[in-house]
C-alpha positions in Angstrom: 62.1 81.7 32.7 65.3 79.9 34.0 68.1 77.3 32.4 69.9 75.3 35.4 72.6 74.5 32.4 73.5 77.9 33.0 74.3 78.1 36.3 77.9 78.9 36.1 80.6 76.0 36.6 82.5 76.2 39.6 85.6 74.9 38.5 85.8 77.3 34.7 88.9 79.6 34.7 89.8 81.6 31.6 92.7 80.3 30.0 95.5 83.0 29.2 95.3 83.4 25.7 91.4 83.8 25.7 91.2 86.5 28.5 90.6 89.7 26.2 88.0 87.8 24.4 86.4 86.5 27.7 86.5 90.4 29.1 85.0 91.7 25.8 81.6 89.8 26.8 81.6 92.6 29.8 80.6 95.6 28.0 77.4 97.4 29.6 75.8 97.5 26.2 75.3 94.2 25.1 72.5 91.6 26.2 72.6 87.9 25.9 69.6 85.5 24.9 70.5 82.0 25.7 68.3 79.4 24.1 68.8 75.7 25.7 67.2 73.1 27.1 68.3 71.3 30.3 67.7 68.0 28.6 70.2 68.8 25.8 73.9 67.2 26.0 75.3 70.0 23.9 73.7 72.6 26.5 74.9 70.7 29.5 78.1 70.4 28.2 78.6 74.5 27.2 76.3 76.3 29.2 77.8 75.9 32.4 81.1 77.3 31.1 79.4 80.3 29.3 77.5 81.2 32.6 80.8 81.2 34.5 82.3 83.2 31.7 79.7 85.8 31.8 80.3 86.0 35.4 83.7 86.3 35.7 83.4 89.2 33.0 80.9 90.8 35.0 78.0 90.4 33.0 74.7 91.5 35.1 72.0 89.1 35.5 69.8 91.3 34.1 71.7 91.5 30.9 71.1 87.7 30.7 67.6 86.2 29.0 66.9 82.6 29.2 65.0 80.9 26.9 64.0 77.4 27.8 63.7 75.3 24.5 61.7 71.8 24.0 62.3 69.3 21.3 59.1 67.8 19.4 58.9 64.3 18.3 59.9 65.5 14.7 63.2 67.3 16.4 61.7 70.9 15.7 62.6 72.9 18.7 59.3 74.6 20.6 59.5 77.8 22.9 59.9 81.3 23.6 61.3 83.2 20.5 62.3 80.3 18.4 60.1 81.4 15.5 60.9 84.8 16.0 64.9 84.1 15.8 64.9 81.0 13.8 66.3 78.9 16.5 66.9 75.5 15.1 69.9 74.0 17.0 70.8 74.8 20.6 72.3 76.0 22.6 72.1 79.0 20.4 73.0 82.8 22.0 71.9 86.0 20.6 74.1 89.3 21.4 71.9 92.3 21.2 73.3 95.8 21.6 70.5 98.6 21.3 68.0 96.0 20.4 69.8 94.9 17.2 71.7 91.4 16.9 75.3 92.2 16.4 76.6 88.4 17.2 75.3 84.9 17.3 76.8 81.3 18.5 74.7 78.2 17.2 75.3 75.1 18.4 79.1 74.3 18.3 81.9 75.9 17.2 86.0 75.4 17.2 86.2 77.5 20.6 83.9 78.0 23.4 80.6 79.6 23.3 82.5 82.6 25.2 85.6 82.7 23.5 83.9 82.8 20.2 81.5 85.6 20.9 84.0 87.5 22.7 86.3 87.5 19.9 83.4 88.7 17.7 82.6 91.4 20.2 86.0 92.5 20.4 86.3 93.0 16.2 83.1 95.0 16.3 83.8 97.3 19.3 87.5 97.7 18.2 87.7 100.2 15.3 90.4 99.5 12.6 92.6 101.6 11.8 93.3 102.9 8.4 96.5 104.4 6.8 96.6 106.9 4.1 99.0 106.5 1.4 99.9 110.5 1.4 
């Protein structure tokens, strides 16, 4: 299945202060699971830039899974993996490493999907340095 809204935006470029976060998306061990709807205004606004950021970061298409979501009359979401992953709001992006969820973006944040997830992934992939008081 494919989300048209994940087609990379032609006019997207990373901002200089976000480039490191964007590049963190490109680590080979990550897979991206994207729930959205081509009918959804938030998805139409956010997912093309996320698709472009993934492309810029060198993420292979086989590392990205699309899960089209429909909205029932009561507002609940239906589609592949919705119940399993507890999807209530879209877009939702789950990042996995070795089959385990390591980061999640749900609907909105102060920064873009790519920057938010990239910063989260950069934090978990960069070991903290500690000092000892000897």
